[in-house]
C-alpha positions as CSV (number, residue, x, y, z in Angstrom):
1,M,20.5,122.7,33.2
2,R,17.1,124.4,32.7
3,I,17.1,127.4,30.4
4,K,16.2,130.5,32.5
5,D,17.4,133.4,30.4
6,H,17.1,133.7,26.6
7,P,17.5,136.7,24.4
8,I,14.2,136.1,22.5
9,L,12.1,133.6,24.4
10,T,10.5,133.8,27.9
11,F,10.1,130.9,30.2
12,P,7.4,131.4,32.9
13,E,7.8,129.7,36.2
14,R,5.9,126.4,36.3
15,K,4.5,124.4,39.3
16,P,7.1,122.0,40.8
17,I,6.3,118.3,40.6
18,R,8.0,115.9,43.0
19,F,8.8,112.3,41.9
20,R,11.4,109.6,42.7
21,F,14.4,108.7,40.6
22,E,16.6,105.7,41.6
23,G,15.1,105.9,45.1
24,E,15.7,109.6,45.7
25,A,13.2,112.4,45.8
26,V,13.7,114.9,42.9
27,E,11.7,117.7,41.3
28,G,10.6,118.6,37.8
29,R,8.2,121.1,36.5
30,E,4.6,121.0,35.3
31,G,4.7,120.3,31.5
32,D,8.0,118.4,31.6
33,T,8.3,114.9,30.2
34,I,10.1,112.4,32.5
35,A,13.3,112.6,30.3
36,S,13.3,116.4,30.1
37,A,12.9,116.7,33.9
38,L,15.8,114.4,34.4
39,H,17.9,116.2,31.9
40,A,17.2,119.5,33.6
41,L,18.5,117.9,36.8
42,G,21.7,117.0,35.1
43,I,20.8,113.3,34.7
44,T,21.8,112.5,31.2
45,T,22.1,108.7,31.4
46,L,18.6,107.2,31.1
47,S,19.4,103.6,30.3
48,Y,22.2,101.3,29.2
49,S,22.6,99.3,26.0
50,I,21.7,95.6,26.4
51,K,24.8,94.0,24.9
52,L,27.7,96.3,25.9
53,G,26.2,98.3,28.8
54,R,27.0,101.6,27.3
55,P,25.0,104.7,28.6
56,R,22.1,105.9,26.6
57,G,20.4,109.3,26.9
58,F,18.0,111.7,25.2
59,Y,18.3,111.0,21.5
60,C,15.2,111.4,19.2
61,A,12.8,113.0,21.8
62,I,9.8,111.9,19.7
63,G,9.4,108.3,20.9
64,N,10.9,106.5,17.9
65,C,14.1,105.1,19.4
66,S,14.6,103.2,22.6
67,S,17.3,105.2,24.2
68,C,15.1,106.7,26.8
69,N,13.3,103.4,27.9
70,M,13.1,103.3,31.7
71,L,11.2,101.6,34.4
72,V,8.3,103.8,35.5
73,D,6.2,102.6,38.5
74,G,7.6,99.1,37.8
75,K,6.5,99.1,34.2
76,P,9.4,98.4,31.8
77,N,10.1,100.0,28.4
78,V,8.4,103.3,29.0
79,R,9.5,105.9,26.5
80,T,10.2,108.7,28.9
81,C,10.8,111.4,26.2
82,I,7.1,111.4,25.4
83,T,5.7,110.4,28.8
84,P,4.5,113.4,30.9
85,L,5.9,113.8,34.3
86,T,3.3,113.2,37.0
87,P,3.5,113.6,40.8
88,G,4.8,110.7,42.8
89,I,6.0,108.4,40.0
90,D,8.9,106.1,40.6
91,V,11.5,106.1,37.8
92,K,14.5,103.8,37.5
93,R,17.1,103.2,34.8
94,Q,16.6,100.1,32.7
95,T,19.6,97.8,32.2
96,D,18.0,94.9,30.4
97,K,15.3,94.2,27.8
98,G,12.6,95.1,30.3
99,V,11.0,91.7,30.2
100,L,9.2,90.9,33.4
101,T,9.7,87.4,34.7
């Protein structure tokens, strides 16, 4: 789902970055946020609503909402739309309020 050809813009190849999502090794690109890397991989459900369990995805892309909150390296409520992708991070979907007990 990554844009490769565009009539006006050019997208140079960027260095691959490997990370883990839900226990599987996946790959994004240098300069991606966590959410944009997942979206480019076709992963559009980032979390689930607390009350009804409905899927949530990329929404505001500026860190104002909580639709992209995920567990990143065990830390809950990380806004993945504004968090840069880094090598080796472990990302999981969040299904609750993210309160550690």
